[in-house]
N, C-alpha and C positions, 0 to 999 in steps of 0.2 A: 336364719339357718335352720336345718332340720332338727326336730326335737330329738333329744338324746335320753335314753333310759339308762341310768347309771346303776350298776350292780351294787347291792348293799355292802359287799366287801370292797372297800376302797383300796386302791393300789398305793403303795408308798413311793416316795421319791427314789428309794433304792430299787424298787421294782421297775420304774421307768428307766432308770439308768441301765439296768440289766437288759431291758428290751432294746435300748439304743445300741448297746455294745454288741448285741448279736444281730442287729439289723444290717441290711446291705445297702449299697449305693444303687442309684438308678441304673448305672451302667452294668453293675453286677446282676441286677434284676433282669435286664435285657438279655444278658448272656445265659442266665438260668432259664429264662423263658424260651430261648432258642433250643436249649437242651431238652426242656420239657416237651417242646413240639416234636423233636426227633424221637424221643423215647416213650412218650405217653401211649399206652395201649388203648385208651378210650378214644375212638374215632370222633365222637361228638366233641369231646374236650379239645382234641387236636384241631378240629374245625374252628372252634372259638379262638384258640390261641393264634392260629394262622391269621384269622380276620383281625384280631387285636393287634398283631404285629404291624399289619398294614395301616391300621388306624393310627397307631403310635408314630409310625414313619411319616404319615401325612401331617399330623400335628407338629412334629418336629420341624418339618419343612415349611409350614405355613404360619405358625404362631410366632409372634414377636411381642414381648412385654410392652405394654403401652407406656408412653412417656410419663403419664401421671403416676402409674404404679411403680415404674422404675425409680422415679424421684422419691417416692415413699419408702421403697426398699432400701435405697441408699442412705436413708436417715435412721435406720434401725439402730437403736442405742446399745443393745445388749445381745450377746450370743443367744440365738433362738434355735430350738430343735423342732423339726417336723417329723413325728413318728407316724408312719402311714401303714395301715393294715390293708392288705391287698391280696390278690391272687391273679395268676396269669390269665385265667379264663374270664375275668371280669371285664365286661364291655365298658362300664363307666370308668374304671381305672385306666383303660387304654386311652380314653379321651382327656383325662385330667393329669395323669402322672407326667407326661412330657412337658406340659405347661408349668406344673409345679416345679419340675426340675429346672426349667429355664429361669423361673423366678429366683430359686435358691442360688443358681449359678451367678446371677446378677448381683447378689448380695455381698460378694467378696468374702465369703466365709461366715458372715453374720448368721445366715440361715443354713443349717445343715440338715438334709433330709435323709432319713433312714427308713427302709421298707422292711416290714415283717409280714409273714404269711398268716392269713386268718386261721387256716385249719391246723396250724402248728402252735397256735397261741390262744387257746380257748379262754383262759382267764382274762386276757387283755380284751379279746373280742366281746366277751360276755359282760364286760364292764361298760362297753360303749355300743349297746344295742340301739337300733332305730325302730321305735314303736314295737319293741319286743322281737325284732328280726336281726339277723347277723349280716346286715347289708354292708357292703364295702364299695369303694374305698372309704376308710375312716382316717382323718388326719387329727392327731392330737398334738397341739402346740405346747411346747415346754420352754421354760426359761433356762438359764445356765445352771441353776440349782435344781432342775427337774421338777419345778412346780408347774402345774397345768395352767396355761394362760388362754387357751381357746380350743375349740373343737369344730371340725368341719366334716361334712359328708352325709350320705354317700354320693350325693350329686348336688349341683346347684338347686336352690329352692324352687326356681321356676320349672326345672326339669323334674323335680320330685312331684310337684303339683300335676304336671302333665302325666307322669307315670301312674299316679294315684287314680286319675280320671280314666285313663285307658284300661287299667286293670279292673276297675269297677264295672266296666262295660263288657258283657259277654262277647260282643262282636269284635272287640279289639284286644281283649286280654291276652290272647295267645300270640299276637303279633306286635305287642307294644314296643318291643325293641327296635323295630323298623322306624317307627315314628320318633322314638327317643334319639336315635342316631342321626336322623334328619334334623332334629332340633339342634343337636351338637354342631352339625355342619353349618347351619345357618347362624348360630350364636357366636361361633368362632372364639370361644373361651371368654367372652365379655362378661357373662354372668359370673363365671368363676373368678375373674379378676376383681369384681366388685366385692365378693364375699371374702376373698383373700385380703383385700384392702382392710376390711374390718378386723380380720385376724391380726394383721400387722399393727393396726391401731391399738389393739388390746395388748400386744407384746410390748409396745412402748409405754403403756400405762403402768406396767408392773415394775417394781423395784426388787430385783433378786435379793439384795442385802436385807431388805425389809421383811422378806418372807422366809429367810433362812432359819 
């Protein structure tokens, strides 16, 4: 998974609980995204949001949790929280949030996903930088007592490697997004599934009562 730079000021379990309480569901996020598209005065941002809505719709219609991951999800032992830092304009979020939502829905309540906005939660975002950048989405996995059991993001490791290579080349730096989303279309969330499987494995290793 992508390297994480953790801020010196560690967050407490109470902090994580507060973020989860003010977080929104995936369906609420989509509703707010539609409102943002209608009301945002920045035409460039509106263009990104419109495109991301179409990407999310495509993933919702085409992605199905694999049998292997579904079996693993059904064996989750404890309540697990997914706290995800995101924004409507984020292209990577549009490719991954629908799949993460499908996985959480399959868990029968064992996984509950809550979304918070990056630009409204500086302390949380600055605690989970990626190589000193505020890259999103960022998924922080917590147990039922709000202990961190795993971190993921901002994109699958293979996609992160692709982006790093494209950005380092002057000829492709400005248009790296095109290649990235072609990669997502070909990958069909398979890389995401593999990395989420590792997250769930870690969730089952932790004993909430032992860490309380």
